[in-house]
C-alpha positions as a Markdown table, in Angstrom:
| # | Residue | x | y | z |
|---|---|---|---|---|
| 1 | Met | 85.8 | 128.6 | 114.6 |
| 2 | Leu | 83.0 | 126.2 | 115.2 |
| 3 | Phe | 79.3 | 127.7 | 115.4 |
| 4 | Asn | 76.7 | 126.1 | 118.2 |
| 5 | Phe | 73.7 | 125.9 | 118.8 |
| 6 | Asp | 71.5 | 123.9 | 121.7 |
| 7 | Thr | 68.4 | 123.4 | 123.2 |
| 8 | Ser | 67.5 | 121.6 | 126.1 |
| 9 | Gly | 64.0 | 120.3 | 127.8 |
| 10 | Asp | 61.3 | 118.2 | 126.5 |
| 11 | Thr | 60.2 | 120.8 | 124.3 |
| 12 | Pro | 60.3 | 119.6 | 120.4 |
| 13 | Lys | 63.4 | 119.8 | 118.6 |
| 14 | His | 64.7 | 119.5 | 115.0 |
| 15 | Thr | 68.5 | 119.6 | 113.5 |
| 16 | Cys | 68.9 | 121.4 | 111.4 |
| 17 | Thr | 71.8 | 121.2 | 108.7 |
| 18 | Ala | 74.0 | 124.6 | 107.7 |
| 19 | Arg | 76.1 | 126.0 | 105.1 |
| 20 | Arg | 78.6 | 128.7 | 104.9 |
| 21 | Asp | 77.5 | 131.7 | 102.3 |
| 22 | Gly | 79.6 | 134.4 | 102.7 |
| 23 | Val | 80.3 | 136.0 | 106.3 |
| 24 | Trp | 76.8 | 134.3 | 107.0 |
| 25 | Val | 76.8 | 130.5 | 108.3 |
| 26 | Val | 73.2 | 129.2 | 107.6 |
| 27 | Phe | 71.1 | 127.1 | 109.8 |
| 28 | Ser | 67.7 | 125.5 | 107.9 |
| 29 | Cys | 65.7 | 123.4 | 109.8 |
| 30 | Pro | 64.3 | 120.2 | 106.6 |
| 31 | Leu | 61.4 | 119.4 | 108.5 |
| 32 | Cys | 60.2 | 123.0 | 108.7 |
| 33 | Pro | 59.9 | 124.6 | 105.6 |
| 34 | Gly | 60.9 | 128.2 | 105.2 |
| 35 | Phe | 62.5 | 128.4 | 109.4 |
| 36 | Glu | 66.0 | 129.8 | 108.4 |
| 37 | Arg | 69.0 | 131.2 | 111.1 |
| 38 | Arg | 71.9 | 132.7 | 109.8 |
| 39 | Met | 74.7 | 134.1 | 112.1 |
| 40 | Asn | 77.5 | 136.7 | 110.6 |
| 41 | Ile | 80.9 | 135.5 | 111.7 |
| 42 | Gln | 82.8 | 139.0 | 111.4 |
| 43 | Thr | 79.8 | 140.4 | 113.6 |
| 44 | Gly | 78.0 | 137.9 | 115.5 |
| 45 | Val | 75.0 | 139.3 | 114.5 |
| 46 | Met | 72.0 | 136.6 | 114.5 |
| 47 | Arg | 69.1 | 137.0 | 112.2 |
| 48 | Val | 66.1 | 134.3 | 112.5 |
| 49 | Lys | 63.2 | 133.2 | 109.5 |
| 50 | Pro | 60.6 | 131.4 | 112.0 |
| 51 | Gly | 59.9 | 128.1 | 109.6 |
| 52 | Ala | 56.2 | 127.0 | 109.8 |
| 53 | His | 55.9 | 125.6 | 113.5 |
| 54 | Pro | 57.6 | 128.3 | 115.7 |
| 55 | Gln | 56.4 | 126.1 | 118.5 |
| 56 | Val | 59.6 | 123.4 | 117.8 |
| 57 | Leu | 63.1 | 124.9 | 119.4 |
| 58 | His | 65.8 | 124.0 | 116.9 |
| 59 | Gln | 69.4 | 123.2 | 116.7 |
| 60 | Gly | 72.5 | 122.7 | 115.0 |
| 61 | Ser | 76.4 | 123.1 | 114.6 |
| 62 | Phe | 79.1 | 124.2 | 111.8 |
| 63 | Thr | 82.4 | 123.3 | 111.5 |
| 64 | Pro | 84.6 | 124.8 | 108.1 |
| 65 | Val | 85.6 | 122.6 | 106.2 |
| 66 | Gly | 89.1 | 121.4 | 107.4 |
| 67 | Leu | 89.2 | 121.4 | 111.1 |
| 68 | Glu | 85.9 | 118.5 | 111.3 |
| 69 | Asn | 88.7 | 116.4 | 113.2 |
| 70 | Ser | 90.0 | 119.4 | 115.4 |
| 71 | Tyr | 87.3 | 119.7 | 117.6 |
| 72 | Ser | 88.1 | 116.7 | 118.9 |
| 73 | Leu | 91.6 | 118.0 | 119.6 |
| 74 | Leu | 90.7 | 121.1 | 121.5 |
| 75 | Asn | 88.7 | 118.9 | 124.3 |
């Protein structure tokens, strides 16, 4: 299971850090205080708390522990 969200275009972008919190994968932006995107791995529900700069697009990915090297085997 690999979660990834990416953006394209010339709009400013920030790369988020990711961590697991129970059934949620939580993406946080180190440059935008308060920004958080949560994805529920069981239901697919996504929740977003906008940060200080709502015009900035955010991108990030999450790979579960133990599968870090598996992604290259899938391609």
